[in-house]
C-alpha positions in Angstrom: 8.7 41.1 16.2 8.7 40.4 12.3 10.9 43.1 11.6 13.7 41.4 13.3 13.3 38.3 11.3 14.9 37.2 8.2 12.5 36.5 5.1 13.8 32.9 5.6 12.8 32.6 9.1 9.4 34.1 8.5 9.2 31.3 5.7 9.9 28.6 8.1 7.4 29.9 10.7 4.9 30.2 8.0 5.6 26.7 6.9 5.3 25.1 10.3 2.0 27.1 11.0 -1.8 25.9 10.6 -2.9 29.4 11.4 -1.3 32.8 11.7 -2.7 35.7 13.9 -1.7 39.2 13.3 -2.4 42.1 15.3 -2.8 44.6 12.2 -3.0 44.7 8.8 0.5 45.8 8.4 1.8 42.8 10.0 -0.4 40.7 7.8 1.0 42.5 4.7 4.7 41.9 6.0 3.9 38.1 6.4 2.3 38.0 2.9 5.1 40.0 1.4 7.4 36.9 2.2 4.8 34.4 1.2 1.6 35.4 -0.7 0.4 31.7 -0.6 -0.2 31.7 3.0 -3.2 34.1 2.7 -5.8 31.3 3.9 -3.7 30.8 7.2 -3.8 34.7 8.3 -6.4 36.4 10.4 -6.2 39.8 11.6 -7.1 40.4 15.4 -6.6 43.9 16.2 -5.2 45.1 19.5 -7.8 47.0 21.0 -9.7 48.0 24.2 -13.4 47.0 24.7 -15.1 50.4 24.9 -18.5 48.9 26.3 -20.0 51.4 28.7 -19.9 50.6 32.3 -22.9 51.5 34.5 -21.8 54.5 36.6 -22.6 52.7 39.9 -20.6 49.8 39.1 -17.7 51.9 37.7 -17.4 53.8 40.9 -17.3 51.0 43.1 -14.6 48.8 41.1 -12.6 52.1 40.7 -12.6 52.9 44.4 -11.9 49.0 45.3 -9.0 48.9 42.8 -7.6 52.5 43.9 -7.8 51.2 47.8 -6.1 47.9 47.0 -3.2 49.6 45.0 -2.8 52.7 47.5 -3.9 55.0 44.8 -5.3 58.4 46.1 -8.6 59.7 44.8 -6.9 62.8 43.2 -3.9 60.8 41.8 -3.7 60.6 37.9 -3.5 57.2 36.5 -2.4 56.6 32.9 -2.2 53.5 31.1 -0.2 52.3 28.1 -0.4 48.9 26.5 2.5 48.0 24.3 6.0 47.8 24.4 8.2 50.9 25.4 10.1 51.3 22.3 11.3 54.4 20.2 10.0 52.6 16.9 6.5 52.9 18.7 7.0 56.6 19.4 7.6 55.9 23.2 10.7 57.0 24.9 
């Protein structure tokens, strides 16, 4: 993560890169705070989930298949978290 890198290390990465992909505007701003001249190299591609609606019949059959393969009972609650488990992220 960028917050673990020194400004000099970030400058070296910028210099060696032809393109820089950032997962948020916050990260892009952090990179730009070290070297504003790299603006043309930066693209922001947000972390996201595709929320396209899945037809119910397909959803139910895929859900059933996955639960069977993973031995998850029909009444079991399943939670998903995508990210690093770290106090800085608010996850303990």
